[in-house]
C-alpha positions as CSV (number, residue, x, y, z in Angstrom):
1,M,0.0,0.0,0.0
2,L,1.3,3.4,-1.0
3,G,-0.2,6.8,-0.6
4,S,-1.2,9.3,2.0
5,P,-2.0,8.0,5.5
6,D,-5.7,8.8,4.8
7,E,-5.7,6.8,1.6
8,M,-3.8,3.9,3.3
9,K,-6.4,3.9,6.1
10,R,-9.3,3.7,3.6
11,E,-7.5,0.9,1.6
12,D,-6.9,-1.0,4.9
13,A,-10.6,-0.7,5.8
14,V,-11.8,-2.0,2.4
15,S,-9.2,-4.8,2.5
16,S,-10.4,-5.8,6.0
17,L,-14.0,-5.8,4.9
18,I,-13.4,-7.9,1.9
19,S,-11.4,-10.5,3.8
20,S,-14.0,-10.8,6.5
21,I,-17.1,-11.2,4.2
22,Q,-19.1,-14.2,5.3
23,N,-22.3,-13.8,3.3
24,L,-23.6,-11.7,0.4
25,E,-27.3,-11.5,-0.2
26,V,-29.4,-9.6,-2.8
27,Q,-32.8,-8.5,-1.8
28,G,-35.3,-7.6,-4.6
29,Q,-32.6,-6.3,-7.0
30,E,-32.5,-3.2,-4.8
31,Q,-30.2,-4.0,-2.0
32,L,-26.9,-5.9,-1.5
33,I,-26.4,-7.0,2.1
34,I,-22.9,-7.9,3.2
35,R,-22.4,-9.7,6.5
36,T,-19.0,-10.2,8.0
37,N,-17.7,-12.9,10.3
38,Q,-17.5,-10.2,13.1
39,G,-21.3,-9.8,13.0
40,E,-21.3,-6.5,11.1
41,Q,-23.8,-5.9,8.4
42,I,-23.6,-3.4,5.5
43,R,-26.5,-2.6,3.2
44,L,-25.8,-1.0,-0.2
45,E,-28.9,0.3,-2.0
46,R,-29.2,0.8,-5.7
47,F,-29.7,4.4,-6.7
48,E,-31.1,5.2,-10.2
49,K,-31.1,8.6,-11.7
50,S,-33.6,9.3,-14.4
51,A,-32.2,10.0,-17.8
52,P,-32.4,13.6,-18.9
53,S,-35.0,14.4,-21.6
54,A,-33.8,15.0,-25.1
55,V,-33.1,18.6,-26.1
56,T,-32.8,18.2,-29.8
57,Q,-35.0,20.1,-32.3
58,N,-36.0,19.3,-35.8
59,I,-34.5,22.2,-37.8
60,F,-36.5,21.3,-41.0
61,N,-39.9,22.3,-39.5
């Protein structure tokens, strides 16, 4: 690991989480639930942003 102390701390936290994953579960295509062998639980929720509406015009009208 190389980088600033803050980056190294974040990398260590992610590494620790990945190495302690005990169970991954998907609920309704909306949530990913991660359970660790230390009894911690993390819920990641899907966020969808609506596509912007088109802003094109027909120049031939």
